[in-house]
C-alpha positions in Angstrom: 136.2 13.6 118.3 135.5 15.8 121.8 136.7 13.2 124.5 140.4 14.0 124.3 139.4 17.9 124.4 136.3 17.5 127.2 138.5 15.4 129.9 141.4 18.2 130.5 138.8 20.6 130.1 136.2 19.7 132.8 139.6 19.0 135.0 140.7 22.6 134.0 137.5 23.8 135.3 137.1 21.6 138.2 133.9 20.0 136.8 132.2 16.3 136.4 133.3 15.3 133.1 130.6 12.4 131.5 131.0 11.0 127.9 128.3 10.1 125.6 128.9 9.1 122.2 126.2 10.0 119.1 126.4 8.8 115.7 124.9 8.8 112.5 126.1 5.4 111.1 125.4 2.3 112.5 127.2 -0.3 110.0 126.7 1.2 106.8 127.9 4.2 105.3 124.8 5.5 104.6 123.7 8.1 107.6 120.4 7.4 109.4 118.5 10.2 110.2 117.8 10.0 113.9 121.4 9.8 116.1 122.7 6.8 117.4 123.2 8.0 121.3 125.0 6.3 123.9 124.8 8.4 127.2 126.0 5.6 129.3 122.5 6.2 131.0 123.2 9.7 132.4 120.5 11.6 134.1 119.5 15.0 132.8 118.8 17.8 135.3 116.5 20.3 134.4 118.2 23.2 136.3 122.1 21.7 135.3 123.9 23.5 132.2 125.8 21.3 130.2 128.9 22.1 128.3 129.0 19.6 125.2 132.2 19.5 123.6 134.1 18.6 119.9 136.4 18.8 118.2 134.8 20.5 114.8 131.7 21.2 113.7 131.4 20.6 110.4 128.2 20.1 109.1 126.1 20.7 112.4 123.8 18.1 112.7 125.3 16.6 115.7 124.7 20.0 117.8 121.2 20.5 116.1 120.0 17.3 117.7 121.2 18.3 121.3 118.1 19.3 122.4 116.4 16.4 121.3 119.0 14.2 123.4 119.2 16.5 126.4 115.4 17.7 126.8 116.1 19.5 130.3 118.7 21.6 131.5 120.6 24.6 129.8 122.9 23.4 126.8 126.3 25.5 125.5 129.1 23.9 122.9 132.4 24.9 122.6 134.3 23.3 119.5 138.0 23.5 118.3 137.2 24.5 115.0 133.8 25.2 113.6 132.6 25.4 109.9 130.9 28.9 109.8 128.6 27.7 106.3 127.4 24.5 108.2 124.7 23.2 106.2 122.3 23.5 109.4 123.8 27.0 110.4 124.7 25.8 114.0 127.1 28.4 115.8 128.8 27.3 119.1 128.6 29.1 122.2 132.7 28.4 122.2 135.1 27.9 119.6 139.1 28.6 118.9 138.5 29.0 115.0 137.1 28.6 112.1 138.0 25.4 110.4 140.9 25.4 108.3 141.2 24.8 104.6 142.3 20.5 104.5 141.3 20.1 108.1 141.3 16.1 108.8 139.7 16.1 112.2 141.9 13.8 114.1 145.3 13.9 112.2 144.9 17.5 112.0 144.5 18.5 115.4 147.2 16.0 116.1 149.9 18.1 114.1 149.0 20.6 116.0 149.7 19.2 119.3 153.4 17.6 119.0 
């Protein structure tokens, strides 16, 4: 959900862009307890800062796992929408708005942009 936000943001900030995929689902509808991470072999440098961008924080589980994925470097997060009462009590570093009632991820965002 963050790719369509992160690429223009990186360009605007004149920063390099890389994409990772974090999922808690493989083939079933039952989530895994650990994330499935595809970081395309990125090297996480200890002295670097990383801004992870996503469309929303709903449960907070993905952002909660970021330190386990990165292990090195400083982590910041930016999201369009943030569900304040998320399950893991995660607060993003930057956010546009609290999650609106009836938000349906990509489809809601598409209506806003058009």
